[in-house]
C-alpha positions in Angstrom: -38.5 29.9 7.9 -38.7 27.2 5.4 -37.4 23.8 5.7 -34.6 24.4 3.4 -33.4 27.4 5.2 -33.4 25.7 8.2 -31.2 22.8 6.8 -28.8 25.4 5.3 -28.2 26.8 8.8 -28.0 23.7 10.3 -25.3 22.9 7.9 -23.5 26.1 8.3 -23.7 25.8 12.0 -21.8 22.4 12.0 -19.1 23.7 9.6 -18.5 26.7 11.9 -18.1 24.2 14.9 -15.8 21.7 13.2 -13.6 24.9 12.0 -13.9 26.3 15.4 -12.0 23.2 16.9 -9.5 22.9 13.9 -6.0 23.4 15.1 -2.5 23.7 13.8 0.3 21.1 15.4 4.0 21.9 14.5 6.8 19.5 15.3 9.5 20.8 17.7 11.8 17.7 17.3 12.5 14.3 16.0 10.6 11.3 17.6 7.2 9.2 17.6 3.9 10.7 16.6 2.4 9.6 20.0 5.2 11.2 22.0 4.0 14.6 23.4 7.8 15.5 23.4 7.7 15.7 19.5 5.0 18.3 19.2 4.6 22.1 20.3 3.2 22.6 23.5 3.2 18.6 23.9 0.1 18.4 22.2 -0.2 15.2 20.2 -2.6 15.5 16.8 -5.4 12.9 16.7 -5.1 10.2 14.2 -8.3 11.0 12.5 -7.7 14.8 12.2 -9.6 17.9 10.7 -6.5 19.9 11.6 -3.3 21.4 10.0 -0.2 19.1 10.7 3.2 20.5 9.7 6.2 18.0 10.1 9.5 19.8 10.3 11.5 16.8 11.6 11.9 12.9 11.4 8.5 11.7 12.9 7.4 7.7 13.2 4.0 7.1 12.4 2.7 5.1 15.2 -0.9 4.3 13.9 -3.0 4.7 10.8 -3.5 8.5 10.0 -6.9 9.6 8.2 -7.1 13.1 7.0 -10.6 14.3 7.4 -12.4 17.0 5.4 -10.5 20.3 5.6 -7.5 18.7 7.4 -4.0 19.4 5.8 -0.6 17.4 6.5 2.4 19.2 5.2 5.9 17.4 5.2 8.7 20.3 5.1 11.9 19.7 3.2 13.9 18.8 6.4 11.0 16.8 7.6 10.3 13.0 7.4 7.2 10.7 8.0 7.8 7.0 8.4 5.9 3.9 9.4 4.4 0.7 8.2 0.9 2.3 8.3 -1.9 3.6 6.1 -2.5 7.4 5.2 -5.9 8.2 4.0 -6.7 11.6 2.5 -10.5 11.9 2.6 -12.4 14.6 0.4 -11.4 18.1 0.8 -8.1 17.2 2.8 -4.8 17.9 1.5 -1.1 16.2 1.7 1.8 18.0 0.4 5.3 16.6 0.9 8.6 18.4 0.4 10.7 15.8 2.4 10.5 12.0 3.0 7.2 10.1 3.3 7.6 6.1 3.9 4.3 4.3 4.5 2.6 1.3 3.5 -0.3 2.3 1.9 -1.6 5.7 0.5 -5.5 6.1 0.1 -7.0 9.1 -1.7 -10.7 9.0 -1.6 -11.5 12.5 -2.9 -8.5 14.3 -1.2 -5.6 15.8 -2.8 -1.9 14.8 -2.7 1.2 16.6 -4.1 4.2 14.8 -3.7 6.9 17.6 -4.8 10.0 16.9 -3.9 12.2 14.5 -1.6 11.4 10.7 -1.5 8.1 9.0 -1.5 8.0 5.0 -0.7 4.6 3.1 -0.5 5.4 -0.6 0.2 2.0 -2.0 -1.0 0.2 0.6 -3.0 -1.4 4.0 -3.7 -5.1 4.0 -4.5 -6.8 7.4 -6.1 -10.6 7.2 -6.1 -13.7 9.7 -5.7 -12.4 12.2 -7.6 -9.0 12.3 -5.4 -5.8 13.4 -7.0 -2.1 12.9 -6.8 0.6 14.8 -8.5 4.2 14.0 -8.7 6.9 16.5 -9.5 10.7 16.3 -8.6 10.0 13.5 -6.1 11.9 9.9 -5.8 8.8 7.7 -6.0 8.9 3.8 -5.4 6.2 1.5 -4.9 6.8 -1.9 -3.7 10.0 -1.1 -2.0 10.9 -1.9 1.4 12.0 0.5 3.7 13.5 1.0 7.2 12.9 3.9 9.4 16.6 3.5 10.4 18.4 6.2 8.0 20.2 9.5 8.7 16.9 11.1 9.4 15.6 8.5 11.7 18.9 7.5 13.5 17.2 8.6 16.9 15.1 5.1 16.9 18.5 3.4 17.9 20.0 6.3 19.3 23.2 5.8 17.3 26.1 8.2 17.5 27.7 9.2 14.3 31.2 8.2 15.9 31.8 5.2 14.0 34.8 2.9 15.5 36.8 0.0 13.7 38.0 -1.7 16.9 34.9 -3.9 16.5 33.9 -6.5 14.0 30.5 -7.9 13.3 29.7 -10.4 10.9 27.2 -13.0 10.0 27.2 -16.6 9.2 23.9 -18.7 8.3 21.7 -17.9 11.5 24.6 -16.7 13.7 25.9 -13.1 14.2 29.7 -13.0 15.1 30.9 -10.0 17.3 34.7 -9.5 18.1 35.2 -6.8 20.4 33.8 -5.5 23.8 31.0 -3.3 24.7 27.0 -3.1 25.2 25.1 -5.1 22.4 21.9 -4.4 21.2 20.1 -6.4 18.3 16.8 -5.2 16.6 14.4 -6.7 14.1 14.4 -4.5 10.9 11.1 -3.1 12.2 12.9 -1.6 15.4 12.0 -4.4 17.9 15.0 -5.1 20.3 15.5 -8.8 20.4 18.8 -9.0 22.4 20.7 -6.7 24.9 23.9 -7.9 26.5 27.4 -7.0 27.6 30.2 -8.9 26.1 33.8 -8.8 26.9 35.2 -10.8 24.1 34.4 -12.6 21.1 30.7 -13.8 20.9 28.3 -15.5 18.8 24.6 -14.8 18.8 22.1 -17.1 17.1 18.7 -16.0 15.7 16.0 -16.9 13.2 16.2 -16.0 9.6 15.7 -12.4 8.7 17.3 -9.0 8.8 18.9 -7.4 11.9 20.5 -4.4 13.0 23.3 -4.9 15.2 24.6 -2.2 17.8 27.9 -2.3 19.9 28.7 0.6 22.0 31.9 0.9 24.2 34.4 3.6 25.2 35.3 4.1 21.8 32.1 4.8 20.1 29.2 3.3 18.8 28.8 1.3 15.4 25.6 -0.5 13.9 25.8 -2.9 11.3 23.0 -4.5 9.3 23.1 -8.4 9.0 21.3 -10.8 7.0 20.6 -14.3 8.4 19.5 -17.2 6.2 
């Protein structure tokens, strides 16, 4: 057996081993990527993956994701993937989206990306190198736009009820948030970090540094959320 055949057999053995360990992951409910409850059988896909990953729900990406050789990520028309992270599509990998994809950076060093429907936002850039490709067909694509994972698909982040009510007023003035009403108050940064939690029984003023915040008030009448700008 010559050296060339030995090398070829070694390469084929490596391919078989890699494919033998490849798996398919499906979401079963909306949630965070690193939450076992988000995934079928409670098994979380690795962030450096050789596998097939199907997104059928709204998922928050909690770390940078690398699609390795042979891997496939597909976002269904009712699915969504959002997070201020980087997705890298390595050579021979593929990413297809029919739903929502909102990330900071998309790098395609040899992979194949198809944005076929829905909405895609990259806050920083998309970079295609090393023979990679990206097709855009029927998708709303924005680069440089700021996104927040708090929209209809990602409402679970704040656990917001659809039951809006008008017996509470939320307003802002300079670096203060003015709340008229009673109930449980939570204030979040635009990135989803909770910076305040309290129960109020009357008109209340809360002070924060400059920025964009989400204010949630919950009481027996339901819940309401409002975005406020402090400057």
